[in-house]
N, C-alpha and C positions, 0 to 999 in steps of 0.2 A: 507335559506340554499340551497346549491347546491346539485342537485340530481344525479350527475354523479356517476357511479360505480368507486370507488377510491381505490387505493392501496397505502399504506404508507411505505416509505423507511426511516428508521432511519440510517443515513449515518454519521458515526463517524470517523473523521480523527485525526491525531496526533496533530493538532492545533485547530480544530474547529469541530462542529457537526451541523447537520441539521435534521429536520423532513421535508421530501419532499412528496408531494402528486402527484400521477401519474394517469392519466385517458385518455380514448380515446375520441377524438373530431373529427368527420368527418374522422374517420379511421386513425388519427394520434395521437401519444402519446404526451400528454401535461404534463409538469412538473410544479409544483408550490411550491415555498418555503413557508412552513407554519411557521417554527420557526428556528432560527439560534442562536448558542451560542458558546462561547469560550471553548476550552479544553486545559487547562494549567496544567501540572504536578506541584506538590507542594513538597517542601522539608520538611520532618518530621524526626527529629533526624538523619540528614545527609543522609537520604535516599530519592531518588526521586520517588514519588508515584503518581498514578493517583487519581484524586478526583472523585471516582466512585459514591459517594453519590450525589455530585453536578451534575454529568452527568445524573444520574437517575432522579433527580428532574427536570432537563431541558427537558429530554425526555418526562416525564409525562406532563409537561407544553405544549410541542409541540403536544402531542396526544390530550390533552384537546382542544387546538385551532383547531385541525383537526376535532374533533367531533362537535365543534361549527360551523364549516364552511361547512362540508360535511355530509349529512345524510345517505350516502350509502357506508360506509367504508367496504371493502370486505376482506382485509387482511393487515398484517403488517409484516415487516422483517427487520433485522438489519445487516449491514455490518460494519466492523471496520478494524483498522490496525492489523498486525499480531504479533506473538511471545509472547505477554504478556498474563498473566493468573491470575485467582483467584482460591483459594483452598477452598473447602467446607468440613465440618465434617459430622458425621453420623446423626446430627440433622439439617442438611441443613443450617448451619450457616457459614458465611465467616470467615476463620481463616487466620491470618497473613495479611500483607499489600499487595496491588495490585501495584507492582512496575512498573515503567516506564523502557522501554528498554534502555534508556540513563543513567540509574543509574550505578554508577561505580563499583558495586559489581562484575560485570563480567570481570573486568580488569584482564588479565592474565589467565582467566579460559579456554581458548582454549588450551593453553600449558598444563595446568593441565589435561585437557581431553585427550590430545594426549599421556600423560604418562600412562593413563589407557587403552585407545584403540587408536592404531595408526591412524593418519589422513587418510591414504589411506583406512583403513577398515571402518572408519566412512562414507567416501564418497561412497564407494562401497555399503554400507547398505542403504544410504539415498539419494544419488545423489544431495545433497543440497549444496548451496554456504556457505562457512565458514565466519560467521560474529559473533562477540562475543555477539551480542544482541540476538541470537537465543535462543529459549526456553531451548534447551539442556544445554547451558552454564549458563543460569539463574538457572536451577534446580541443576546443579552441584555446583554452588555458594551457593545455599541454603543448600545443603547437607554438603559441606565442612565448612560452617559457623555455622553448628549445629542448624539450624532453626527447632524449635520443630513442626512447622506447618506441615512439611513433615511427621512426625511420627504419627500425629493424623488425617491427611487428609483422606477423604473418596472419594474424586474425584477432578478432575481438570476441570475447564471451561476456554476456551480461550475467548477473549473479546466479540466476537459476541455471543457465547454460554452463557456467563454470563448475558448479557442483555436479551437474549431469556428466560433464567431461571427466571429473575426478572419479565418478562412479563407473563409467563405461570406457573411457579413453577416446570417446567419439565427440567431435565438435558439432554443435547445433546452435541455432539462434531462434528462440521461440518468438512467434509473431506478437504475442500480447505484451511481452516485456520490451521488445524492440519498438513498439508503438509509443513508449514513454521517452524515447531518445530525442525527439524533435528532429528526426531525420527520416521518417517514414511518411509516405504519401497515404493518407487515410482512404483515398478513393481506390487506388490500385492495390493497396495492402503490401506494397513493396518499397524498398529503399528509394529515397529521392536522390538519384545519382547526380542530377544537376546541382542540387544544393550541396551535396558532398564535394563536388568538384569546385564550386565557387568558394568553399571554405578551405580548399587545399588539404582535404583529409585523405589519407591513403585508402584507395578503393578496396584494397585487399582486406580491410577490416570488416567489410559489410557483405557477409556471405548469404547464402540462400536462407530464407525464413522457413521455419518448421511450424506446423499447426498442432494445437493441443489434441491429445489423443494418439499422437504418433508414437510407435514403438521404436525407441532409439537403439536398443540392443541390450544384451545381458550385462550384468555387472562384470567388470574385468577381474582377472585372476588375483591381482593384489588385494582387491576388495573382498573377494571370496575368502582369502587367507585371513584377513583381519576381522571379518564379520560373520562368515559362515553362510552368506547369501549365495548359494550355488544355483546356477541356471535361473536366476531371477531377472526378468526383464525390467528395464527402466522405461517407463511410459511418461512422455512429456505431458504434464497437466497444463493448465493456464499458469505459466510460471510467475506472472506478476500476481502478487498476493491479492490485490483488489479484484483482478479478473476472476480468480478462484472464488473469492468471497461473494461476488455478484452471482456466480453460478448457483450458489447456495441460498439465494433469496427465495423464501417459500411462496413464490407466486405461482399462478396457474397458467402462465403464458411465457413466451420467449420472443423477445425483440419484436413486439407488435408494431403495426403502423402508427397507432396512437396509444401510448402507454397511459395507464391510470395511476401508476405508482412510480416512486423514485426510491433510491436507496441511500443510506449512509453507511459506509464501511468504517466502523469506529474503532480506532486504536490510537497509537501515537500520532498517526495522521487520521484525518477524517476525509473520506472521498465521497462526495455527494453528487449524485447525478441520476441518469436514467439509461436504460438499455434500448438501443434503437437498431433498426435493420440497416441503416446506412449513416455516414457521417453528416454533420451539419457544419459546413465551413462557410460562415457568412459574417457580415459586419457586426451583428449583435453578439455572436459567439466571441468574436475578437474583442469587442468592447468590454464584455463582462469577464474576459480572460478565462473562458471555459476551454476544455480540452476534448479532443476526439481520440480516444484510445481504443485499441483493438480488443475485442472480446472474442469469445469462442465462436467458431463456425461463421466467421466473417461479420459478426455483429459489431456494433460500436458502443463504447461506453462514453457517453457525453457527460462530462463531470467537471467538478471544480475541486482542486486540492485545497484543503483547509488544515491548519496546523493542529488539529486533533487534541488529544489529551496530553500532548507534550508539555504544556505549561503546568498542568495539574501534577504530572509526574515529576517535573523538575523542581517544583516547589518542595515536594517531599525530599528530593535529593539535597536541596539547599538546607532543609531543616535537619536532615540526617547528619550533616557535617557539624551541626551545632548540638547534636544529641537531643533534638527537640521534635523528632518526627512522630506522627501518628500513623496508625494502620490505615490502609485504604478505606476500610469500613468506617473508621472513626472520622476520617476526613470528610466522607459523604454525610455522616450524621451531623458534624459541625457545620458543614455548608448548608444543610437543611434548616438549621436553627438560626443561621446568620440573617442579618437584615438584607432584604432584597435590594438589588440595584445600587448598592453603596459604592461599588468599585466596578467601572466598566473597562474591560480589557479586550482589545482587538487581538485575537490569537495569531493573526498573520502579520503583525508589526515586525519589522526587521530586527528590532532590539531583542525579540524573544527567540530568534533562530538558534543561537548557540551562546548564551551568556555564561560567564563564569559562575554567577550566582543569580538564580532566577528571582529570588525574593528581592534582592537589591535592584534587579532590572525592573521589576514591577513597581517598586517604590519610586524609582527615577521616572518611569513612564507616567505614574500618577501625578507627580510634580509637573512634568512637562505638559500634561493635558489639562492642568488646572483642577485636578481632583485631590481630595484629602488622601494622604498616605494611609494605607491599611494599618490599623492599630492592633489587629488580632489575626490569628491564623484562620479563623473561620471566614473572615472577610476575603482573605486570599483564596481559600478553597472555593467559596461561592462565586467570586469574580471570575475565576478560571472557567467554571462550568457555565455560568450565564453568558460569558463571552462567546462560547461555542454555540449556545442556543441562538444568540443574536446573529451570529454569522450564518447559521443554518437558515434562519428566517430570511435574511437578505439573499442568500444563494437560491433558496426556493423561489423567491420572487423573480430573480433573473432567469432561472431555469424555465419557469412558466412563460416568461416573455419570449424566450428563444423558441419554445415549443409551440406557442400560440394557443395553449389551452391549460386548464386547471389540472393539477395533480391531486388525487384524492387521498392517497395513503403514502406515508413515509415508512419504509422498512429500515430498521437499524440492525445491522448484523455485526458480529465480531465482539471482541472483549468489552467494548463500551456499552453494548446492549445490556450488560449486567448492572449498569449504573442507573437505577430506577429514577433517581432525582434528575439526572440529565435527560432521560427519556421523557419524563413529565414536563420538564422545562421546554423540550423540543416541541411536544404536542401543544403547549400553551403559546409559545413564541410563534410557531408556524400556523396555529389554528387548524391543525390536521390530525387525523388519527395516526398514531405511531404504533407499529408492530415491531416488537423487539425480539430478536433471535433469528437463527440459532447463534449461540455464543461462539462455537467453534466453526464458523462459516468457512474460513479459509481452508482448514484441513478437510472439511466435508466436501467443499468444491473440488479440491485437489483429488480426493479419493473417488468421487463419482466420475471424474474425467478419466481416471485410470480404469474404472469399470467400463466406461464407454469404449476405451481402447482395447479392453479385453473381450468386448462383445457381450458383457453382462447386462448392459443397459443399451437401449436402442436410440434414445434421444434425450435432449436437454429437458424436454417436458417430463419424460420418465424420471430423470434424475431429480427434478424439483418435486415431483410427486413423492418420491422416496424420502426426500428431506422433510417435506411437510408431514409425512406420516411418522417420522422418526424422532423429531425434536419438538419440544414444547416452545411456544412463543407466548409473549404477554402483550396485550393491547393497552394503550394509553389514549384516553380521549381528552380533548382540551377542557380545562377546568377554570382557568383564570386568564383568559385571553386579553381582556381590556387592560390589565395591569402592565402589559408589555409594550403598549403603544408609545407612551411618552418616553420611557427609557430607550426604546429602539430608535427614536428620533435623535436622542442625545448620542447614542452609539454611532449612528451614521455620520455624525459630525466629527468623530474622533480623528478619522484619517482623511487626507485629501482625496 
């Protein structure tokens, strides 16, 4: 067994999960994957739900592997995707399904919400981007559909809090994930109780918020029995995976008054924005549909949610069903060889949210927008990547308008930073230097916050210095800027 002092990050994304070990070796942070598993929602009675029992079993398997490998596990913490939740009753039992944010029960719920509270008032109260998957619209759907679970619920747990509860038996609500619900006031960093009352949501759901770095408690006896993690504390990281990823941006500052960089946390979703000392809740932010989410130590993540590599991933799933799929590496190679700008795809179009067949959805979209249907796989692959770069270009322009100054560097962190073609496209489309990496930003951010909670690091600046010293990054400079101008104008006309 290895004797290093180890921190374990349970990193749950919307398509896969991992248990990662982090430890120091010669002053550098080392990450090791202990266990990886799929995370696929399942349909139950026409409802798209998360397989939480399966995820919990996989997490325990990963933790057991970790205790078999490392004899000095010092802490564990969970980060997840945002907005989804579980409800508990007064006997600490889960009530009702844990639904996936792609479930169609929220169709039309934003308009229903605006009939109760005007859009402008919701934004003024929360500063959050309007997306029908937000927790607010999920809860409104539950209320309007007469779900009895709301009437007997004794508390709500967001997904990171849910797995922390399974680990410790203790309830908590991490502030970073709560900020994605569209029910938190970004100025006070507390629940907007007036908004909660106006939507007739049970106040008991909205408990006190916890801050990243908080020691929640040791793993409970049932977990010790199944994993061997005896006397190991659970430390709350920034449980929203984007918040953890942003902590791992290899910058040399933290929430400055005037930032010179922005980030793209790149995976199934792309989250593009900047880190600020305070929220920006104003007309421009509302017009561009940006969001003010909570970061560590009271900072704000001013960002835009973009539908990331979802289309690229789902193209492959569609082709797998036809036994015609390429490897991820081959997909990128084929995209590189394909004719530029032959297929323009807006990744945020509603038709791409959860189609049965992504390839057919793209073909229908091409017909509807007056484009030639893609005749080859390489056109599909390139269109999916170029669409992201176009959206990054537009989002950067809007971000700089909100900030009132130019951003010089775009940091791409997360799994998408491995896609060098997309990184170069981003540099060219945005006409900015792109710095790609670290790849495992979410796990790294999770672990350094655990180290802050343990007293091994003193500040976020120290944490970022450790990450800069530990992981290689690659820089991309603009090479073909002019070629993107005319196609970007065509792209802007695709959607109203």
